[in-house]
C-alpha positions, 0 to 999 in steps of 0.5 A, spaced: 302 107 064 309 104 064 308 097 064 309 092 070 310 085 073 307 083 077 312 083 084 315 076 086 315 077 093 309 082 095 311 087 102 305 090 103 301 084 105 302 077 110 307 075 115 315 079 115 321 075 118 321 070 112 321 076 107 325 080 111 331 074 111 329 073 104 331 081 102 336 080 107 340 074 104 343 076 097 344 084 101 349 080 105 352 077 100 353 082 096 356 085 102 362 079 103 363 079 096 364 087 096 369 085 102 372 079 101 375 083 094 376 090 098 380 084 103 383 081 097 386 089 096 389 088 102 392 081 103 395 081 096 399 088 097 400 086 105 402 079 102 406 079 096 408 087 095 415 089 095 414 093 102 408 090 104 406 094 110 407 100 106 402 098 101 398 095 107 398 102 111 397 105 103 390 102 102 388 103 110 389 111 110 385 113 104 380 109 105 375 114 111 378 119 107 375 117 100 368 115 103 369 123 106 370 126 098 363 122 096 359 120 102 355 126 100 354 125 093 352 119 094 348 121 100 344 122 094 343 115 092 339 113 099 334 118 096 333 115 090 332 109 093 326 111 099 324 116 093 322 108 089 320 105 095 314 108 097 313 109 089 313 102 088 309 100 095 304 106 093 304 102 085 305 108 081 310 106 076 310 112 072 314 116 078 319 109 080 320 111 073 322 117 072 325 117 079 330 112 075 330 115 069 333 122 074 337 118 078 342 116 073 344 122 070 346 125 076 349 118 080 353 120 073 355 127 073 356 128 081 361 121 079 365 124 074 365 132 079 368 128 084 373 124 080 377 129 078 377 133 084 379 126 088 385 124 082 387 133 084 387 133 091 389 126 092 397 128 095 394 134 098 389 131 102 392 125 104 398 130 107 393 134 112 389 127 115 397 125 117 399 120 113 406 119 113 412 120 108 414 112 108 406 111 106 404 117 102 408 115 096 403 109 095 398 111 097 397 116 092 397 113 086 393 109 089 388 113 091 388 117 084 388 110 081 381 108 085 378 115 082 378 114 075 372 108 078 368 113 081 364 115 075 362 107 074 361 107 082 356 112 082 352 110 076 353 102 079 350 104 088 345 107 084 341 103 081 343 099 085 340 102 091 333 102 087 334 096 084 334 094 092 328 098 093 323 095 090 325 087 092 330 085 088 337 084 092 339 079 087 341 082 080 346 086 084 351 080 088 350 077 079 353 083 078 358 084 084 360 076 084 363 077 075 366 084 077 369 081 083 373 075 081 376 079 076 378 084 082 382 079 084 386 076 077 387 083 077 390 084 083 395 079 081 396 079 077 398 088 076 401 086 084 405 080 082 406 080 075 408 088 075 409 089 081 405 095 083 403 095 088 398 100 091 397 103 084 396 096 082 389 095 087 387 101 085 387 100 078 385 093 079 378 096 083 377 101 078 376 097 073 372 091 076 367 098 078 366 099 070 365 092 070 360 093 075 356 099 072 356 096 064 353 088 069 347 093 072 346 098 067 345 092 060 340 089 064 336 095 067 335 096 059 334 090 057 328 089 063 321 089 063 319 092 070 319 100 072 327 099 074 327 099 065 332 103 063 329 107 055 337 111 053 330 116 050 328 118 056 333 119 060 332 126 063 334 130 071 326 131 072 326 137 077 319 133 082 324 126 082 330 132 084 328 135 089 324 127 092 332 126 091 335 132 095 330 131 099 331 125 102 338 124 100 342 131 102 342 128 110 343 122 109 349 124 105 351 130 109 350 124 115 355 120 111 360 126 110 361 127 118 359 120 120 367 120 113 369 125 118 370 122 124 372 117 122 378 121 118 378 124 124 379 117 128 384 114 122 389 121 123 388 119 131 391 111 129 397 114 124 399 117 130 402 111 133 407 105 129 408 103 122 405 097 125 399 099 129 397 103 123 398 096 118 393 093 124 388 097 124 387 097 117 387 089 117 381 090 123 378 095 121 376 089 114 375 084 119 369 089 122 366 090 115 364 083 115 360 085 121 359 091 118 355 089 113 350 085 116 347 089 120 348 094 113 345 090 110 338 089 115 339 098 114 336 096 108 331 092 110 328 095 114 328 101 110 325 099 103 319 094 108 318 101 112 318 105 105 314 101 101 308 100 107 308 107 109 307 107 101 302 102 102 299 106 108 299 100 112 302 105 118 300 097 121 304 094 120 311 099 120 312 097 128 312 090 127 317 092 121 322 094 126 321 089 132 323 084 127 329 088 124 331 088 131 332 081 133 334 079 126 340 085 127 342 082 133 343 074 133 346 075 127 351 081 130 353 076 136 354 070 132 359 074 127 362 078 133 364 073 137 367 068 132 370 075 129 373 074 138 375 067 137 378 067 130 382 074 131 389 071 131 387 067 126 384 072 123 389 077 122 396 073 120 391 074 113 392 080 113 399 081 117 403 073 117 409 074 121 408 080 124 406 080 131 406 086 133 400 088 127 397 082 130 397 083 138 395 091 134 389 089 131 386 085 135 385 090 140 380 094 135 377 087 133 376 086 141 372 092 144 370 095 135 368 087 133 366 084 139 360 090 140 358 091 133 350 089 134 351 096 137 352 098 130 345 095 127 341 097 132 343 104 131 343 103 123 335 099 123 333 104 127 336 109 122 333 107 116 325 105 118 324 113 120 327 114 113 321 109 109 318 114 113 319 119 110 323 123 116 331 125 114 332 131 116 331 127 124 336 121 123 341 125 120 341 131 126 341 124 131 346 120 127 350 126 129 350 129 135 349 122 137 355 118 134 359 123 130 360 129 134 361 124 140 367 122 136 369 129 135 369 130 143 371 123 145 379 125 141 380 132 143 379 130 151 379 124 154 383 120 148 387 127 148 389 125 156 389 118 154 394 116 148 393 109 146 388 105 141 384 103 147 381 109 149 380 111 141 375 105 139 372 105 147 368 111 143 365 106 137 360 102 141 358 108 146 356 112 141 353 106 138 348 106 145 347 113 144 345 114 139 341 107 138 337 109 144 336 115 140 331 112 134 328 108 138 324 114 141 323 118 135 322 112 130 315 111 135 314 119 136 314 119 128 309 111 126 305 115 132 304 122 128 304 119 121 298 114 124 295 120 127 295 125 120 291 118 117 285 118 123 289 112 125 
């Protein structure tokens, strides 16, 4: 029997709002730090690379493509998180340990496979997405360097997801803070010191990712909780792998198709002049700060719902969902307002003096950044469904409501009216549609859980 310390916070008992806030704050800070470090990547190349506009466009052109490559395999980390949350809520600590010792080697194997594929296919894939030749010369080396860090990224993200599923959001924040400072320092060294441009940013990102993996593995080797990693117990347990696949593959497929729709959108953006691509890159980076807060409440919904379902406390689930909906709306609207009001100043950090790029970026900030709370509502509904143990339904709803909708939009409305405004409007419309259907599905699935438990 695995020995486990008493939980610091029991999410299956007592008031919810304070616990959800305390859970979410470190997660939001973790995401903000991660994006600050990513922003440092783009700011450094935008300001100090020999051809800042090309380097900035190169980093932006790779983002959606990289996400497309890794999302399927990162989805399994969602599966690991659901397994840990439900087992932890039910106090089945041996099951938690078996999941941990299955997830870590699985993440390492998948990370190596993705790394090798992405490294050798980088230039071909970027060419397929329509990256122009002047940008490709910077983008391909950046993507190859980024892929070197992929095994570490996989392991870190799987471990961080499982820690968060037990309620521990503080340690991933600490490890990211340390590795992020290293990332910024290496950015300055490789770009300013060695003049490597986008390649230097890729090298810095890969090196800092390996550091974050080392830190989280060292912590898990020493912890005295059920999250302890013991080298002698590392083994891919078939039943746990199947559980991870059951929950994770639908999440991964959803992420893949989401990324595919984003690649199509990025390809559509690439059809505009280079200053538009640079402005879109900067605005998307700023949008990311809002999304990370939305995503934190997605994880809160998944973890709190998952643990309470594991404890068979179904009467608390709807309250969790409503609290997360309220929180994501308040946080999203606040951040969106600040982003729109200070848009010019924020974009100037990325592309100083490049007014065409700044004006292009402001269009995206107004339409996408200004409505991001709708994305938060969609995310919370999806997280709650996964916490309840439903994997296929949220995948289908998200794919049809967001991805298929955006793809159809690109080939119809956008093809008819070829402007960035028309392109960006597809985001809030898809969020509204998907969020509404998720809410309905949550109500139906929760009723079935209660009926199955006899009330």
